[in-house]
Legacy VTK file of the C-alpha trace (Angstrom):
# vtk DataFile Version 3.0
C-alpha trace
ASCII
DATASET POLYDATA
POINTS 273 float
-16.556 24.205 15.361
-15.061 26.200 12.490
-12.246 28.681 13.002
-12.665 31.602 10.622
-9.897 33.566 8.996
-11.225 36.762 10.575
-10.561 35.251 14.027
-6.959 34.334 13.233
-6.067 37.194 10.910
-8.266 40.221 11.710
-8.439 42.842 8.950
-10.398 45.988 9.901
-11.106 47.088 6.322
-11.274 44.129 3.920
-12.891 46.484 1.390
-9.426 47.977 0.881
-8.139 44.636 -0.440
-8.383 42.657 -3.619
-8.367 38.887 -3.118
-5.836 37.342 -5.477
-6.815 33.766 -6.388
-3.655 32.419 -7.999
-4.396 29.398 -10.190
-2.762 27.423 -12.981
-1.996 29.833 -15.824
-1.618 27.249 -18.571
2.111 26.885 -17.935
2.758 26.809 -14.186
0.978 25.907 -10.998
1.516 28.828 -8.594
1.973 26.361 -5.727
4.991 24.884 -7.509
6.308 28.375 -8.207
5.906 29.328 -4.536
7.886 26.271 -3.416
10.570 26.691 -6.071
11.270 30.433 -5.845
9.617 33.030 -3.595
10.826 35.881 -5.787
9.076 34.330 -8.786
5.950 33.972 -6.667
6.089 37.662 -5.745
6.152 38.313 -9.483
2.663 36.809 -9.761
1.498 39.643 -7.494
3.471 42.323 -9.320
2.099 41.380 -12.729
-0.573 43.777 -13.964
-1.476 42.523 -17.406
-3.837 44.498 -19.607
-6.296 45.168 -16.780
-5.840 46.820 -13.405
-7.023 43.735 -11.493
-5.519 44.902 -8.208
-7.160 48.324 -8.187
-7.181 48.743 -4.420
-4.439 49.648 -1.925
-3.798 46.042 -0.811
-3.639 42.478 -2.125
-4.488 39.363 -0.107
-3.031 36.410 -2.018
-4.202 32.817 -1.949
-2.541 30.010 -3.891
-4.544 27.129 -5.333
-3.435 24.179 -3.185
-4.137 21.731 -5.978
-3.346 18.499 -4.076
-6.571 19.184 -2.125
-9.902 20.278 -3.568
-11.177 23.777 -2.693
-8.138 24.484 -0.530
-5.892 27.537 -0.737
-2.502 28.331 0.762
-1.857 31.855 1.992
0.819 33.492 -0.135
1.105 36.869 1.584
-0.568 40.252 1.913
0.920 43.181 -0.007
0.638 46.945 -0.103
0.613 48.454 -3.598
3.085 51.328 -3.720
2.640 52.299 -7.370
1.109 51.161 -10.640
3.153 51.211 -13.815
1.234 52.341 -16.929
-0.222 49.480 -18.924
1.782 50.416 -22.029
5.075 50.230 -20.121
6.112 47.455 -17.759
2.566 46.416 -16.815
3.492 45.878 -13.192
2.727 46.862 -9.637
5.358 47.979 -7.175
4.497 46.106 -3.983
5.778 45.489 -0.487
4.937 42.596 1.796
2.968 43.456 4.918
5.052 42.458 7.913
2.070 41.169 9.877
1.349 38.608 7.153
4.797 37.038 7.291
4.168 34.384 10.015
1.211 32.963 8.072
2.821 32.721 4.622
2.960 29.152 3.370
1.428 27.863 6.594
-2.181 28.992 6.635
-4.619 27.001 4.505
-8.215 28.085 3.989
-11.257 26.449 2.436
-12.866 28.234 -0.489
-14.806 27.138 -3.552
-13.469 29.312 -6.331
-16.059 31.972 -7.258
-15.847 31.836 -11.042
-12.757 32.336 -13.189
-11.663 35.798 -12.069
-8.075 36.291 -10.964
-9.013 39.047 -8.507
-12.233 39.602 -6.566
-13.383 41.975 -3.848
-12.086 40.648 -0.558
-15.010 41.796 1.595
-17.334 39.459 -0.306
-15.443 36.423 0.995
-13.475 37.460 4.072
-16.123 36.655 6.685
-16.834 33.195 5.266
-13.253 31.960 4.851
-12.668 28.965 7.118
-9.201 27.967 8.327
-8.565 24.449 7.005
-5.136 23.908 8.566
-2.113 25.673 9.981
1.100 23.916 9.000
3.983 23.765 11.507
6.272 25.400 8.931
6.007 26.903 5.428
4.874 24.425 2.817
7.802 22.920 0.897
6.039 20.217 -1.099
3.990 17.105 -0.555
5.305 14.631 2.060
6.110 11.081 1.036
2.965 9.017 1.695
4.144 5.600 0.553
5.260 3.907 -2.642
1.691 3.030 -3.628
0.633 6.685 -3.459
3.115 8.133 -5.955
1.339 9.958 -8.783
2.819 13.427 -9.150
3.394 16.082 -11.759
6.874 16.743 -13.108
6.875 20.204 -11.514
6.156 18.764 -8.075
8.849 16.106 -8.508
11.209 18.876 -9.594
10.626 20.683 -6.301
11.156 17.464 -4.336
14.454 16.728 -6.080
15.709 20.319 -6.066
15.006 20.708 -2.342
16.350 17.225 -1.561
13.308 16.295 0.520
14.714 13.764 2.996
11.587 11.593 3.252
11.302 11.205 -0.511
15.024 10.819 -1.042
15.454 8.139 1.619
12.492 6.145 0.329
13.375 6.357 -3.353
17.074 5.703 -2.860
16.179 2.464 -1.125
13.922 1.031 -3.804
14.262 -0.116 -7.350
11.188 -0.387 -9.509
9.123 0.161 -12.625
7.602 3.569 -13.257
5.192 5.235 -15.650
5.430 8.665 -17.283
2.189 9.938 -18.795
2.051 12.806 -21.252
-1.224 14.504 -20.314
-1.358 16.441 -23.589
-1.988 13.296 -25.654
-2.302 10.346 -23.243
0.882 8.671 -24.442
2.823 6.644 -21.895
6.428 5.725 -21.241
7.341 2.760 -19.029
10.810 2.729 -17.508
12.716 0.980 -14.777
15.219 1.964 -12.121
17.855 -0.498 -11.017
20.962 1.537 -10.257
22.673 1.626 -6.861
20.691 4.724 -5.865
17.423 3.294 -7.135
14.449 5.353 -8.262
15.811 8.594 -6.806
18.830 8.556 -9.097
16.770 7.718 -12.173
14.151 10.395 -11.563
16.803 12.980 -10.733
18.092 12.440 -14.271
14.650 13.319 -15.653
14.530 16.493 -13.604
17.916 17.561 -14.931
17.164 16.830 -18.580
13.396 16.591 -18.966
13.814 13.339 -20.906
16.050 11.013 -18.862
18.145 10.253 -21.967
15.421 8.081 -23.494
15.133 8.222 -27.285
11.522 9.271 -27.868
11.365 11.674 -24.926
14.709 13.188 -25.901
13.299 14.083 -29.313
10.238 15.623 -27.680
12.158 17.755 -25.174
14.767 18.755 -27.747
11.956 20.133 -29.887
9.839 21.813 -27.195
12.175 22.298 -24.232
11.932 21.222 -20.603
8.844 23.417 -20.150
6.956 20.734 -22.054
7.812 18.237 -19.311
6.794 20.712 -16.604
3.423 21.238 -18.253
2.531 17.705 -19.321
4.483 14.899 -17.609
3.197 12.929 -14.634
5.181 10.264 -12.767
3.683 7.190 -11.136
5.328 4.142 -9.599
3.934 0.885 -10.959
6.045 -1.401 -8.768
8.559 -0.785 -6.026
11.073 -3.560 -5.620
13.697 -4.206 -2.956
17.196 -3.038 -3.809
18.447 -6.621 -3.394
16.448 -7.746 -6.430
18.632 -8.552 -9.445
18.405 -6.233 -12.436
17.222 -8.979 -14.809
14.036 -9.469 -12.790
13.286 -5.749 -12.850
13.774 -5.558 -16.612
11.362 -8.467 -17.023
8.742 -6.607 -15.016
9.369 -3.513 -17.141
8.684 -5.511 -20.302
5.479 -6.861 -18.768
4.155 -3.359 -18.044
5.076 -2.135 -21.515
2.924 -4.908 -22.930
-0.002 -4.332 -20.559
-0.042 -0.540 -20.990
0.592 -0.638 -24.755
3.381 1.889 -24.336
5.050 0.919 -27.595
4.034 2.250 -30.993
1.057 4.566 -31.440
0.052 4.539 -27.780
3.344 5.400 -26.151
6.941 6.532 -26.230
8.728 3.199 -25.706
10.708 1.936 -28.682
11.595 -1.556 -27.448
LINES 1 274
273 0 1 2 3 4 5 6 7 8 9 10 11 12 13 14 15 16 17 18 19 20 21 22 23 24 25 26 27 28 29 30 31 32 33 34 35 36 37 38 39 40 41 42 43 44 45 46 47 48 49 50 51 52 53 54 55 56 57 58 59 60 61 62 63 64 65 66 67 68 69 70 71 72 73 74 75 76 77 78 79 80 81 82 83 84 85 86 87 88 89 90 91 92 93 94 95 96 97 98 99 100 101 102 103 104 105 106 107 108 109 110 111 112 113 114 115 116 117 118 119 120 121 122 123 124 125 126 127 128 129 130 131 132 133 134 135 136 137 138 139 140 141 142 143 144 145 146 147 148 149 150 151 152 153 154 155 156 157 158 159 160 161 162 163 164 165 166 167 168 169 170 171 172 173 174 175 176 177 178 179 180 181 182 183 184 185 186 187 188 189 190 191 192 193 194 195 196 197 198 199 200 201 202 203 204 205 206 207 208 209 210 211 212 213 214 215 216 217 218 219 220 221 222 223 224 225 226 227 228 229 230 231 232 233 234 235 236 237 238 239 240 241 242 243 244 245 246 247 248 249 250 251 252 253 254 255 256 257 258 259 260 261 262 263 264 265 266 267 268 269 270 271 272
């Protein structure tokens, strides 16, 4: 039996709200922004743009929970205190509704996005919103699901490393391996290996700090376009996880094998050797 949002979070006058459907804006995933910096996330609700999208007294914000299809994470409910003129700061002055606080980052609802609009009338959807899950605490990133399940965007890995997620850190510190970076803007690939004392965690932390991991081709790319390029286009996958007792020579051999198989040298990739 479904549990509806209206049963868990009753709102007497949904017609006073605009439903904010926060989705990828071409640069950032709002879910990653929410995890990384709540103040930056609030900025997504303050931003007015050229249109008065939030033209009602309140905003009910949902964040595209992109790891799961048609799932949204509750990002807060806000009261609009004032609207700055479009030709000035293009912003709303907002305050968070206290009653929404316990649900922020915890409540997930099911919704198939109704078109491309950023803001829609809340009353058209409120009664049909189904609670998909209530997390025990605010969402802080995807849990570690196993070495064979690693395929994540740079921005998500950045949150994992920045927040020092213990499940990811413990697992990746205790494994060496061969990994793949894919540039989603052009399909080019980079195959690398991790064989330091702190394993994959140490190697990937270097990428998060620099955007390029001190590799020649990627360094040129990030030097030209900045770390935002990595946030927008890089994905990390683990091709092989190998016990930390394995000698480095064996890991390098496996790295060379994957470079050959995936054609990551030359026109198809970023590997030079």
